[in-house]
C-alpha positions in Angstrom: 124.4 130.6 67.0 123.9 127.5 65.0 127.1 126.1 66.0 126.2 126.7 69.8 123.0 125.3 69.6 124.4 122.2 68.2 127.0 121.8 70.7 124.3 122.1 73.6 121.9 119.6 71.7 124.8 117.1 71.6 125.3 117.6 75.3 121.9 116.7 76.4 122.9 113.3 77.4 124.7 114.5 80.2 121.8 113.2 82.2 123.3 111.4 84.5 126.5 113.2 85.0 129.9 116.0 84.5 133.5 116.6 84.8 136.8 117.7 83.5 136.5 121.4 84.9 137.6 122.0 88.4 135.0 122.0 90.9 134.7 124.9 93.3 132.5 123.0 95.7 133.8 120.5 98.1 131.8 117.2 98.2 132.5 116.6 101.9 130.7 119.8 102.9 127.5 117.6 102.3 128.3 114.7 104.6 125.6 115.8 107.1 122.9 116.5 104.3 119.8 113.9 104.3 118.4 111.9 102.8 121.7 109.9 102.3 122.1 109.2 98.4 123.1 105.6 97.2 123.1 105.6 93.5 122.2 101.9 93.5 119.0 102.5 95.3 117.8 105.6 93.8 118.9 104.8 90.0 117.0 101.4 90.0 113.7 101.2 88.0 112.2 103.9 85.8 113.0 107.5 86.3 111.6 110.3 84.3 113.5 113.7 83.8 113.2 117.1 82.5 116.1 119.4 81.6 117.4 122.4 79.8 120.6 123.6 78.3 121.6 127.1 78.9 124.5 129.0 77.3 126.9 131.2 79.1 124.5 133.9 79.3 121.8 131.8 81.0 119.8 131.7 77.7 117.7 128.5 77.3 119.2 126.9 74.1 117.4 123.6 74.2 114.7 121.7 76.3 114.5 117.9 76.7 112.8 115.0 78.6 114.5 111.8 79.5 113.1 108.3 80.4 115.4 106.1 82.1 115.5 102.4 82.6 117.8 101.6 85.4 119.1 98.4 86.9 121.6 96.8 89.3 123.0 93.6 89.8 125.3 93.7 93.0 127.9 96.6 92.3 127.3 96.7 88.5 124.5 99.1 87.1 123.1 100.2 83.7 121.4 103.4 83.3 119.7 103.3 79.9 118.8 106.9 79.1 116.2 107.8 76.0 116.0 111.6 75.3 113.6 113.5 73.5 114.5 117.2 72.5 112.3 120.0 72.1 113.4 120.1 68.3 111.8 116.6 68.0 115.2 114.9 67.7 116.1 111.8 69.9 119.1 110.4 71.4 120.0 107.1 73.4 122.9 106.9 75.9 123.7 103.6 78.0 125.8 104.2 80.9 127.7 101.3 82.6 128.4 102.1 86.1 130.4 100.2 88.9 130.1 100.9 92.6 133.8 101.0 93.9 132.9 101.3 97.7 132.8 104.2 100.3 130.3 106.1 97.9 132.7 106.1 95.0 131.5 105.2 91.3 132.9 104.9 87.9 131.1 104.7 84.6 131.5 104.3 80.9 129.5 105.3 77.9 130.0 105.0 74.2 130.6 108.8 73.9 132.4 109.3 77.2 136.4 109.8 76.8 137.8 107.1 79.3 136.0 106.5 82.5 133.8 108.9 84.5 134.4 109.1 88.3 132.4 110.3 91.0 131.4 110.1 94.7 128.4 110.4 96.9 128.6 112.1 100.3 125.5 112.8 102.2 122.7 113.7 99.7 125.1 114.7 97.0 126.9 113.1 94.1 129.7 114.8 92.2 130.4 113.3 88.9 133.1 114.3 86.4 133.7 113.2 82.8 134.8 114.4 79.4 132.2 113.6 76.5 132.8 113.5 73.0 130.1 115.9 71.2 129.6 116.2 67.6 129.2 119.8 66.3 129.0 120.8 62.6 130.8 117.8 61.5 133.7 118.0 64.0 133.8 116.3 67.2 134.9 118.0 70.7 135.7 116.8 73.8 133.8 118.8 76.4 134.4 118.6 80.1 131.4 118.3 82.7 131.3 119.0 86.4 128.1 117.4 87.5 126.5 117.7 90.8 123.2 115.7 91.9 121.3 116.4 95.1 118.6 114.2 96.6 115.7 115.9 97.7 113.6 113.0 98.9 113.2 109.5 98.1 111.6 110.3 94.6 113.1 113.7 93.5 116.7 114.5 92.5 118.0 117.8 91.1 120.9 117.9 88.8 123.3 120.7 87.7 126.1 120.2 85.3 128.5 122.8 83.9 130.2 122.2 80.6 133.8 123.7 79.7 136.5 123.4 77.3 140.0 124.3 77.9 138.8 125.7 81.3 136.4 128.0 79.5 132.6 127.6 80.7 130.4 126.9 77.8 127.0 126.6 79.8 125.1 124.4 82.0 122.8 121.4 82.1 119.9 121.5 84.5 117.7 118.6 85.3 115.0 117.3 87.6 114.8 113.5 88.1 111.5 111.9 89.4 111.6 108.2 90.4 108.3 106.3 89.5 106.5 104.8 92.0 105.1 101.3 91.6 
């Protein structure tokens, strides 16, 4: 149980994103959904998020909050995420994103293997990546298939499935809220 809890505690950062595992959804099915999502508009300014990690059975393993400082200069963005977990631990992740055109994005962070890639269509964003997670003195590469859904100009919901070798390990669920000025 300790090993599983540690795996999920390290995964908390997947705030902004997921991949590796094959997705069963088709991003194109969201083409007519509104409001239309542009990551450069939504992830610009301060965003608060609340989330949970659940294991395969749906048991909540850890809760967390995130404060994100997001900014874009043209097609280059930075998402600076500060996590506080229910056990009092903290973590920081800085995503460096690039808009590639036609709703396509790529990103990098220090604990992401290679590049994350994703696409927006309608109100949805599907983001896939492999994250390097430390667990009990070892490091594991865990795949994320991360889906975000813009609800309105302030609220976005996020659900990421974590897997290893195609085996589902659990999920990360978040609710983002943009601060108003």
